[in-house]
N, C-alpha and C positions, 0 to 999 in steps of 0.2 A: 504494500500500500504506500502510495506516495505521500510525502509530507507536504501539507498545504503551506506551511510556513517556510518552505525551502526558499532560500534567498536568491535574488537575481544574480548576484555575483557568483554564487556557487553554481548556478545553472550555466552561466557563461563559461566558467572555469571547466565544468564537465564537458561542455560542447567543444571547447578549444583543445582539451587534452584527450579527447576520445580517439580511438584507433582510426576511425573514418577521417577525422580531421588531420591526423598525422599522415595517413596514406595520401590524402588529397594534397597536402602541402609538399610531400616528397615528390609526387607526380609533377606538380607545378614547378618546383625547383629544378627537377630534371629537364623539363621542357625549356625553361629559361636558360639553363646551362647549355643545352643543345643549340638554342637559337644564338646565344652569344658566341659559341664556337663556330657556327656556320657563317654568321654575318660579320664578326669582328676578328676572331683569332685566326681562323684558317686563311681568309683573304690577306691578312697582315703577314702571315708566314710566307705565303706564295709571293706576295709583293716584295718582301725582303729578299727572298731567294732570287727573284728577277733582278732586283737592284744590285745584288751581289754579283750576279753574272755580268751585268752591264759594267759595273765598276772594275771587274777584272778584264773585260774585253776592251775598254777604252784605252788604257795605256798600250796595249798590244797594237791597236789600230793607229795610235799616234806614232808609234815607232815604225810601223810598216808603211803607212801611206803618207807621202809628203803633203797631200792635199788636205789632210785632216788637221786644220788649224783651230785655234781657240774660238775664232768667230763661227766656224762651222759647228763646233761643239756647243756653243751657246745657242745657236739656232735650233740644233737638234733637241736640246733640253727644253726650249720653249715649245717646240712641237709636241714633245712627249707630255709636258705639263697640261696642254690642252686636251690630250687624249685620256688623262687619268680619270675624270668623272665618268666617262663612258666605259672605262675598263673595270669599274667597280662591280657591275653586274656579272660579267664573266668570272671575276674573282669569287663572288658569292656563290655562283653555280659550282665552281671548282671546289669551294669549301663545303658545299652541300654534298658533292660527290665523295670527298674525303670522309665526311661524316657517315655517309651511307656505307662506304667500304668498311669503316670501323664498326658500325652496328652489325653489318652482315658477319664480320669476323667474330664479334661477340656472341651472336646467336648461333652460329654454325660450328664453332670450335668446341669440342667436348671439354668440359672443365677439368676432367681428370687427366687429360692429355697435356694441356698447357694452361694451367690456371694463371691468373694475373699476378698472384703472389707466390710464384713457383719457388723462388729462392728464399724468400722471407728474410732477406738481408744476410744470408749465410752462403757459404760456398765460394765458387770462383767468381 
């Protein structure tokens, strides 16, 4: 039998700390984390890798080609800067594909064969 004098704060506390609320919050936090990885982290990683490749290729191009002057480099940088807003969509798609590959690996790999905490900080 329910207590009629049950306080409002006690009822709110019971609702917030219930198993359903914990499960719902865990699902929401997992979805938010997935969205952050798709739209921010993965595109940033891909962009940094592309910038690293360009930064290693530019000195080689400077030494190989005599027509590669600082003015040509500045014009190329300006052209690339105008392309960056349009490049964010393919970067997000690539991030979503990386996340999809990660999720497929998590769902298909048998946990007893290769668990995420296989070494547990020990071993080689």
